[in-house]
C-alpha positions in Angstrom: 0.0 0.0 0.1 2.8 3.0 1.1 4.5 1.8 -1.9 1.0 2.3 -4.6 0.9 5.1 -3.0 4.5 6.6 -3.2 4.2 5.2 -6.5 1.1 6.9 -7.7 2.4 10.3 -5.9 5.8 10.3 -7.9 3.9 10.1 -10.8 1.8 13.0 -10.5 4.4 14.1 -9.6 6.4 13.8 -13.1 3.1 14.5 -14.5 3.2 18.3 -13.0 6.0 18.9 -13.6 5.9 17.8 -17.7 3.3 20.2 -17.7 5.6 22.9 -15.9 8.3 22.4 -18.2 6.2 22.3 -21.9 4.0 26.2 -20.8 7.7 27.5 -19.4 9.0 26.5 -23.1 6.1 27.5 -24.7 5.2 30.7 -22.9 8.9 31.2 -23.3 9.7 30.4 -27.0 6.5 33.2 -28.0 7.2 35.9 -26.0 10.6 37.7 -26.1 12.1 36.6 -22.7 13.4 33.4 -24.6 14.1 34.4 -28.6 16.1 37.3 -29.3 16.1 38.5 -32.5 19.6 39.6 -33.6 20.1 40.6 -37.5 21.5 37.1 -38.7 19.8 34.9 -35.9 17.7 34.6 -33.3 19.6 34.0 -30.5 17.7 31.6 -27.4 17.5 30.6 -23.4 15.2 28.0 -24.9 17.3 25.2 -24.3 17.9 26.1 -20.3 14.1 24.6 -19.3 14.9 21.3 -22.1 18.2 21.3 -20.4 16.8 21.1 -16.4 14.0 19.2 -17.8 15.9 15.9 -18.8 18.4 16.5 -15.6 15.4 15.4 -13.7 12.7 13.7 -15.8 15.1 11.5 -17.5 16.2 11.4 -21.4 12.8 10.7 -23.0 11.0 14.0 -21.0 14.3 15.7 -22.2 13.9 14.6 -26.1 10.1 15.6 -26.5 11.1 18.8 -24.3 14.0 19.4 -27.5 11.1 18.4 -29.6 9.4 21.1 -28.5 12.0 23.7 -28.6 12.5 22.7 -32.2 8.9 22.8 -32.4 9.1 26.2 -31.4 11.4 27.2 -33.9 9.8 26.0 -36.7 6.7 27.8 -35.9 8.4 31.3 -34.6 11.4 31.1 -38.2 7.6 30.5 -40.6 5.9 33.5 -39.3 8.2 36.1 -37.8 11.6 35.0 -40.2 15.2 36.4 -39.8 18.1 36.4 -42.5 19.3 32.6 -41.8 15.5 31.5 -41.3 16.0 29.2 -44.4 18.1 26.9 -42.4 15.1 26.1 -39.3 12.2 26.4 -41.9 11.4 24.6 -45.5 8.8 27.4 -46.0 11.6 30.0 -46.5 13.8 29.4 -49.7 17.1 28.7 -49.8 19.1 32.3 -51.1 20.4 31.5 -54.6 17.2 28.1 -55.0 14.3 29.5 -54.8 12.8 26.8 -52.8 13.2 25.9 -49.6 14.9 22.8 -48.4 14.1 19.5 -46.1 17.5 19.9 -43.8 16.2 23.0 -42.6 14.1 20.4 -40.6 16.9 18.7 -39.0 18.7 21.7 -38.5 15.6 22.5 -36.8 15.1 19.6 -34.7 17.8 17.2 -34.6 20.2 19.6 -32.3 17.4 19.9 -29.7 16.6 16.8 -29.0 20.0 16.0 -28.4 19.8 19.4 -25.7 17.8 17.2 -24.2 19.4 14.2 -24.0 23.8 14.4 -24.1 23.2 16.6 -20.6 21.5 13.9 -18.7 24.0 11.4 -19.7 27.1 13.4 -18.3 25.5 14.0 -15.0 24.0 10.7 -14.4 27.6 9.3 -15.4 29.7 11.7 -12.8 26.8 10.5 -10.7 27.3 6.7 -11.2 30.8 7.3 -10.1 30.8 9.1 -7.4 27.3 8.5 -5.7 27.9 10.5 -2.6 28.7 13.8 -4.2 27.7 16.5 -1.4 25.4 19.4 -3.0 28.6 21.9 -3.8 30.5 19.1 -6.2 26.5 18.6 -7.9 26.4 22.0 -8.8 29.4 21.9 -10.0 28.0 19.1 -12.4 25.2 20.2 -13.2 27.0 23.2 -14.4 28.8 21.7 -16.2 25.4 19.7 -17.4 24.2 23.0 -18.5 27.3 23.9 -20.8 27.3 20.2 -22.3 23.6 21.1 -23.2 23.4 24.7 -24.6 27.1 23.5 -26.2 25.5 20.8 -28.4 23.1 22.9 -29.2 25.0 25.6 -30.8 27.9 23.8 -31.9 25.1 21.3 -33.8 23.2 24.3 -35.6 25.9 26.3 -36.8 28.3 23.1 -37.9 25.2 21.8 -39.6 24.7 25.2 -40.6 28.3 24.9 -41.8 28.3 21.5 -43.4 24.8 21.6 -45.4 24.6 25.6 -46.0 27.5 27.3 -46.9 26.9 28.7 -50.3 23.7 29.8 -49.5 24.8 31.6 -46.3 28.0 32.9 -49.0 24.9 34.4 -50.8 23.0 35.8 -47.9 25.7 37.0 -46.3 27.3 38.7 -49.5 31.0 37.5 -48.8 32.8 34.2 -50.4 31.9 31.0 -49.1 36.2 30.8 -47.8 34.4 33.1 -45.1 32.1 31.4 -44.0 33.5 29.2 -41.4 34.8 32.0 -39.6 32.2 33.6 -39.6 30.4 30.6 -38.0 33.4 30.7 -35.4 32.3 34.5 -34.7 28.2 33.8 -34.1 29.5 30.5 -32.0 31.4 32.4 -29.7 29.4 35.2 -29.1 26.3 33.8 -28.5 27.0 29.8 -27.6 29.4 31.7 -24.4 26.5 33.9 -23.3 23.8 30.8 -23.8 26.4 28.2 -21.8 27.2 31.0 -19.1 23.6 31.7 -18.4 23.1 27.4 -18.4 25.6 27.5 -15.7 24.0 29.7 -13.7 20.3 28.8 -13.8 20.3 24.0 -13.9 22.0 23.8 -10.6 19.5 26.6 -8.9 16.2 24.6 -10.4 17.7 21.4 -10.2 19.4 20.7 -6.2 15.5 22.4 -5.3 13.6 20.4 -7.6 15.9 17.5 -6.4 14.5 18.4 -3.2 10.8 18.2 -3.8 10.6 14.7 -5.6 13.2 13.1 -2.3 10.1 14.3 -0.2 
């Protein structure tokens, strides 16, 4: 009987947290909070609830949150496109071709789904190796998990853009194709470092609170 009550309470907690993180991602996505319009790309902090949700609720939930992140990105880039939206939605024509590309779906979803998996994998690997971490050590590991999740998003998105759309990117930016790699690295540094710092700060604070909530 006690086990059944505990199981029911855990399931209720999980449902509540799933709904809460879903709502947070949607609110952040469709308000100025989560996506910042820059001249070439939309900077984001939407990866943060995906990372936290993955660590607290596991990789399946994390993949769902990442997929939701990707879906909101697809919608936003379709409705309010920026210069680089052709890389995130097939509804926007790739420069120099006059039509959209299916690869935009891959860029939009694959890295974001992995954001909901890689932080959990790292955190669980460290926790398994050092199961008696104190809160200070755990906070450090959680911060590192946040950084890993953040750079999973930035590096994969920009890396795929470089690999799949270098010519289109050069056409859009009116630069030689040979310069695209340097520009991409500049964007990774300019957007990726602040996004990683944000994830490193927020992830341990929220996760440690939610860990305590789920234990009680």
